[in-house]
C-alpha positions as CSV (number, residue, x, y, z in Angstrom):
1,X,-5.5,-5.2,-23.0
2,X,-6.6,-5.3,-19.4
3,X,-8.8,-8.3,-18.6
4,X,-12.2,-7.1,-17.6
5,X,-13.1,-7.9,-14.0
6,X,-16.4,-7.2,-12.3
7,X,-15.9,-4.5,-9.6
8,X,-17.6,-5.1,-6.3
9,X,-20.2,-2.4,-6.0
10,X,-21.9,-1.5,-2.8
11,X,-25.7,-1.5,-2.4
12,X,-28.0,0.7,-0.4
13,X,-26.2,-0.3,2.8
14,X,-23.0,1.3,1.6
15,X,-24.9,4.4,0.4
16,X,-26.1,4.8,4.0
17,X,-22.6,4.3,5.3
18,X,-21.3,6.8,2.8
19,X,-23.8,9.4,3.8
20,X,-23.0,8.9,7.5
21,X,-19.3,9.0,6.8
22,X,-19.7,12.2,4.7
23,X,-21.6,13.8,7.6
24,X,-18.9,12.8,10.1
25,X,-16.1,13.9,7.8
26,X,-17.6,17.3,7.2
27,X,-18.2,17.7,10.9
28,X,-14.6,16.8,11.8
29,X,-13.3,19.0,9.1
30,X,-15.4,22.0,9.9
31,X,-16.0,22.8,6.2
32,X,-18.8,25.1,5.5
33,X,-20.5,25.6,2.2
34,X,-18.7,28.9,1.5
35,X,-15.3,27.4,2.0
36,X,-15.9,24.0,0.4
37,X,-14.8,24.9,-3.1
38,X,-11.3,26.1,-2.0
39,X,-10.6,23.6,0.8
40,X,-10.5,19.9,0.3
41,X,-10.0,16.9,2.5
42,X,-6.6,15.2,2.2
43,X,-6.2,12.0,4.3
44,X,-3.9,9.2,5.0
45,X,-4.2,6.5,7.7
46,X,-0.7,6.3,9.1
47,X,1.2,8.2,11.8
48,X,3.7,11.0,11.5
49,X,6.7,8.8,11.3
50,X,5.4,7.2,8.0
51,X,6.5,8.4,4.6
52,X,2.9,9.0,3.8
53,X,3.0,11.9,6.3
54,X,6.3,13.3,5.1
55,X,4.9,13.1,1.5
56,X,1.7,14.9,2.5
57,X,3.5,17.7,4.2
58,X,5.8,18.2,1.2
59,X,2.8,18.3,-1.1
60,X,1.1,21.0,1.0
61,X,4.3,23.1,0.9
62,X,4.5,22.6,-2.8
63,X,0.9,23.5,-3.4
64,X,1.3,26.7,-1.4
65,X,4.5,27.5,-3.4
66,X,2.6,27.1,-6.7
67,X,0.2,29.9,-5.6
68,X,-2.8,27.6,-5.5
69,X,-6.0,29.0,-3.9
70,X,-6.8,25.5,-2.7
71,X,-5.9,24.4,0.8
72,X,-5.8,20.9,2.1
73,X,-7.7,20.0,5.2
74,X,-5.2,17.3,6.2
75,X,-6.1,14.3,8.3
76,X,-3.2,11.9,9.2
77,X,-3.3,8.9,11.5
78,X,-6.6,7.3,10.4
79,X,-9.1,9.6,12.0
80,X,-11.2,9.2,8.9
81,X,-10.9,5.5,8.8
82,X,-8.2,2.9,8.0
83,X,-6.6,2.7,4.6
84,X,-9.3,0.5,3.1
85,X,-12.0,2.8,4.3
86,X,-10.2,5.8,2.9
87,X,-9.8,4.0,-0.5
88,X,-13.6,3.5,-0.6
89,X,-14.4,7.0,0.6
90,X,-12.2,8.4,-2.2
91,X,-14.1,6.2,-4.8
92,X,-17.3,7.7,-3.5
93,X,-16.0,11.3,-3.5
94,X,-16.3,11.7,0.3
95,X,-12.5,12.1,0.5
96,X,-11.3,13.9,-2.6
97,X,-7.6,13.0,-2.1
98,X,-5.8,10.2,-0.2
99,X,-2.6,8.3,0.0
100,X,-3.5,4.7,0.5
101,X,-2.9,1.2,-0.8
102,X,-4.8,-0.6,-3.5
103,X,-7.9,-2.3,-2.0
104,X,-8.3,-5.4,-4.0
105,X,-11.7,-6.1,-2.5
106,X,-13.1,-3.5,-4.9
107,X,-11.2,-4.9,-7.9
108,X,-9.1,-8.1,-7.7
109,X,-6.7,-6.8,-10.3
110,X,-5.3,-4.5,-7.7
111,X,-3.6,-7.5,-6.1
112,X,-1.0,-6.8,-8.8
113,X,0.5,-4.2,-6.3
114,X,1.4,-7.1,-4.0
115,X,2.8,-9.4,-6.6
116,X,5.8,-11.3,-5.3
117,X,9.4,-10.9,-6.5
118,X,8.9,-8.5,-9.4
119,X,12.0,-6.4,-8.5
120,X,15.0,-7.1,-6.2
121,X,16.4,-3.6,-5.4
122,X,15.5,0.1,-5.2
123,X,17.0,0.9,-8.6
124,X,14.8,-1.5,-10.5
125,X,11.8,-0.5,-8.3
126,X,12.2,3.1,-9.4
127,X,12.3,2.1,-13.0
128,X,9.2,-0.1,-12.7
129,X,7.0,1.7,-10.2
130,X,8.4,5.2,-10.0
131,X,7.8,8.4,-12.0
132,X,7.8,7.6,-15.7
133,X,7.7,3.9,-15.1
134,X,5.3,1.5,-16.9
135,X,3.1,0.6,-14.0
136,X,1.2,3.8,-13.4
137,X,-0.6,3.6,-16.7
138,X,-1.5,0.0,-16.0
139,X,-2.9,0.9,-12.6
140,X,-4.8,4.0,-13.9
141,X,-6.7,1.8,-16.4
142,X,-8.0,-0.1,-13.5
143,X,-8.7,2.9,-11.3
144,X,-10.6,4.6,-14.1
145,X,-13.4,2.0,-13.6
146,X,-13.7,3.0,-10.0
147,X,-13.9,6.8,-10.5
148,X,-10.3,7.2,-9.4
149,X,-7.1,8.7,-10.7
150,X,-3.6,7.9,-9.4
151,X,-1.3,10.9,-9.5
152,X,1.6,8.6,-8.8
153,X,2.9,5.9,-6.5
154,X,4.5,6.4,-3.1
155,X,7.3,3.9,-2.2
156,X,7.4,2.4,1.3
157,X,10.1,-0.2,0.8
158,X,10.5,-3.9,0.6
159,X,8.2,-5.9,2.8
160,X,9.2,-8.9,4.8
161,X,7.9,-11.2,7.6
162,X,8.2,-10.9,11.3
163,X,7.7,-13.2,14.3
164,X,6.3,-12.1,17.7
165,X,7.9,-12.6,21.0
166,X,7.2,-16.0,22.6
167,X,7.2,-18.0,19.4
168,X,10.1,-20.5,19.4
169,X,10.5,-20.6,15.6
170,X,12.3,-18.4,13.0
171,X,11.2,-19.6,9.5
172,X,13.7,-19.1,6.8
173,X,13.2,-22.1,4.5
174,X,9.7,-22.6,3.0
175,X,7.6,-24.6,3.2
176,X,9.6,-26.7,5.7
177,X,9.9,-24.1,8.5
178,X,6.4,-22.6,8.0
179,X,4.3,-25.5,9.2
180,X,2.0,-24.5,12.1
181,X,2.9,-20.8,12.1
182,X,-0.2,-18.5,12.0
183,X,0.9,-15.6,9.8
184,X,-1.2,-12.5,9.6
185,X,-1.6,-11.3,6.0
186,X,-3.4,-8.4,4.5
187,X,-7.1,-9.1,3.6
188,X,-6.3,-10.0,0.0
189,X,-6.8,-13.3,-1.9
190,X,-3.3,-13.1,-3.4
191,X,-1.8,-12.6,0.1
192,X,-3.6,-15.7,1.4
193,X,-2.4,-17.6,-1.7
194,X,1.2,-16.6,-1.2
195,X,1.5,-17.7,2.4
196,X,-0.4,-20.9,1.9
197,X,2.0,-21.7,-0.9
198,X,4.8,-21.1,1.4
199,X,3.3,-23.5,4.0
200,X,2.0,-21.0,6.6
201,X,-1.5,-20.9,8.1
202,X,-2.5,-17.6,6.5
203,X,-4.7,-15.3,8.7
204,X,-6.2,-12.3,6.8
205,X,-6.6,-9.4,9.2
206,X,-7.1,-5.6,9.0
207,X,-4.1,-3.6,10.0
208,X,-6.1,-1.9,12.8
209,X,-6.4,-5.3,14.6
210,X,-2.8,-6.5,14.1
211,X,-1.0,-5.1,17.1
212,X,-3.5,-6.5,19.6
213,X,-3.4,-9.8,17.8
214,X,0.3,-10.0,18.2
215,X,0.1,-9.0,21.8
216,X,-2.5,-11.7,22.6
217,X,-0.9,-14.4,20.5
218,X,-3.8,-14.7,18.1
219,X,-1.2,-14.7,15.3
220,X,2.4,-15.8,15.5
221,X,3.7,-13.2,13.1
222,X,2.9,-10.8,10.4
223,X,3.7,-10.6,6.7
224,X,3.6,-7.6,4.4
225,X,5.8,-5.6,6.8
226,X,8.1,-2.8,5.7
227,X,10.7,-1.7,8.2
228,X,8.8,1.4,9.4
229,X,5.8,-0.7,10.6
230,X,8.1,-3.3,12.2
231,X,9.7,-0.5,14.2
232,X,6.3,0.8,15.3
233,X,5.4,-2.6,16.7
234,X,8.9,-3.4,18.1
235,X,7.8,-4.1,21.7
236,X,5.9,-7.3,20.7
237,X,8.3,-8.6,18.0
238,X,11.2,-11.0,18.2
239,X,12.6,-11.5,14.7
240,X,12.4,-9.8,11.3
241,X,13.1,-12.2,8.4
242,X,14.1,-10.3,5.3
243,X,12.1,-12.2,2.6
244,X,11.8,-9.0,0.7
245,X,9.0,-10.8,-1.2
246,X,7.4,-7.6,-2.7
247,X,8.1,-4.0,-3.1
248,X,5.5,-2.0,-1.2
249,X,4.1,1.0,-2.9
250,X,0.9,2.9,-2.3
251,X,-1.2,5.2,-4.5
252,X,-1.7,8.9,-4.4
253,X,-5.4,8.9,-5.3
254,X,-7.9,11.5,-6.2
255,X,-11.6,11.1,-7.0
256,X,-11.9,11.4,-10.7
257,X,-15.0,13.5,-10.8
258,X,-13.6,16.0,-8.2
259,X,-10.3,16.1,-10.1
260,X,-11.8,16.8,-13.5
261,X,-14.2,19.4,-12.0
262,X,-11.3,21.5,-10.7
263,X,-10.6,24.7,-12.6
264,X,-7.9,23.9,-15.2
265,X,-5.3,26.2,-13.7
266,X,-5.8,24.8,-10.2
267,X,-5.6,21.2,-11.4
268,X,-2.4,22.1,-13.2
269,X,-0.9,23.6,-10.0
270,X,-1.9,20.5,-8.0
271,X,-0.4,18.2,-10.7
272,X,2.8,20.2,-10.6
273,X,2.9,20.1,-6.8
274,X,2.3,16.4,-6.9
275,X,5.0,15.8,-9.5
276,X,7.6,17.7,-7.5
277,X,6.5,15.8,-4.3
278,X,6.7,12.4,-6.0
279,X,10.2,13.1,-7.3
280,X,11.2,14.0,-3.7
281,X,9.5,10.9,-2.2
282,X,11.3,8.5,-4.5
283,X,14.6,10.2,-3.7
284,X,14.1,10.1,0.1
285,X,12.2,6.8,0.5
286,X,15.3,4.5,0.3
287,X,17.1,6.5,2.9
288,X,14.0,6.5,5.2
289,X,13.5,2.8,4.7
290,X,17.2,2.0,5.5
291,X,17.0,4.3,8.5
292,X,14.1,2.4,10.0
293,X,15.8,-1.0,9.3
294,X,18.7,0.3,11.4
295,X,16.2,1.3,14.1
296,X,14.7,-2.1,14.1
297,X,18.2,-3.7,14.6
298,X,19.0,-1.2,17.4
299,X,15.7,-2.0,19.2
300,X,16.9,-5.6,19.8
301,X,14.9,-7.3,17.1
302,X,16.8,-10.1,15.4
303,X,17.2,-9.2,11.7
304,X,17.8,-12.2,9.5
305,X,18.7,-12.4,5.9
306,X,17.6,-15.4,3.8
307,X,20.4,-17.5,2.3
308,X,20.7,-17.4,-1.5
309,X,19.4,-20.9,-1.6
310,X,16.4,-20.2,0.6
311,X,15.6,-17.0,-1.4
312,X,15.8,-18.8,-4.7
313,X,13.4,-21.5,-3.4
314,X,11.0,-18.9,-2.1
315,X,11.0,-17.2,-5.4
316,X,10.5,-20.4,-7.4
317,X,7.4,-21.3,-5.4
318,X,5.8,-17.9,-6.1
319,X,6.7,-17.9,-9.8
320,X,5.3,-21.4,-10.2
321,X,2.0,-20.8,-8.2
322,X,1.3,-17.2,-7.5
323,X,2.1,-15.7,-10.9
324,X,-0.3,-18.0,-12.9
325,X,-2.9,-17.2,-10.2
326,X,-2.5,-13.5,-10.9
327,X,-2.6,-14.0,-14.7
328,X,-6.1,-15.3,-14.3
329,X,-7.1,-11.9,-12.9
330,X,-5.2,-9.4,-15.0
331,X,-4.7,-11.3,-18.3
332,X,-1.7,-12.5,-20.2
333,X,-0.5,-9.2,-21.7
334,X,0.2,-7.6,-18.3
335,X,1.8,-10.8,-16.9
336,X,4.0,-11.0,-20.0
337,X,5.3,-7.5,-19.2
338,X,5.8,-8.5,-15.5
339,X,7.8,-11.6,-16.5
340,X,10.0,-9.5,-18.7
341,X,10.5,-7.0,-15.9
342,X,11.4,-9.8,-13.4
343,X,13.6,-11.7,-16.0
344,X,11.4,-14.8,-15.9
345,X,11.5,-16.9,-19.1
């Protein structure tokens, strides 16, 4: 059973924000009343190099091939807000469909997506998080309480840490090497917990502020970085330390009310298009991730593997401290399953 957690709901202030956002979105999209029921907003916050964009393009091709009368009004690159904002707008029905990460500020159980050292390689990641894996049902039980449905998960790759230029430290052994290093983490309680446990000074910060913070030296490095994002910030980065502390995956989300109100035949076509696209994404993502890691190396960034000893120590810290912390949020049944997946006794 999922442990019940109170979802942070927004008050009248957010209703005003939602109304303003809806007006802006409709203005940007140019959707009029006559076209609204066959054209829908589909958004994601990252640029055209990101797998979110490739996945979105593939879906739109598949939807057309299925003969759907619905057309996506596609918004890449965050013109409708960053990934957290798009998550919230999809909850509210402002954006019917998005590819985004799980925003745990709305339900702390979504920190489960960032849980450290669940899987070690792409093969095990596919079995756990990919099509037919056990995690989608777990996530959808959480999303149902937020008026969301996840059609599937989109893999990005293993996330690691990086250090900016001008910092005379390359941390590989935790917590000894981490002292005094200001590490940007995603705005998530679990992220803060992880990097405090590893000995860093954890600095929660939105993605939209990260590049400038690295430029100005506000932070010394960033965590939660897959290779594609490291490459995009290559001009300010010195070293990429492959902690591979979590497998980054995002969600293909639809607003539940919008989804259930679709004509049954159109919903079936969308589901089929999504299923084909998800199969493609999980086949292509590893190659894309490895390609960006090669680009990171070629750009002159030092790419550093942890020793077996340092990786084992990093894992043991998270299993001893982070996993019990997560169990308080999601309950013992889910964490028992996670321990079995990770091979933890």
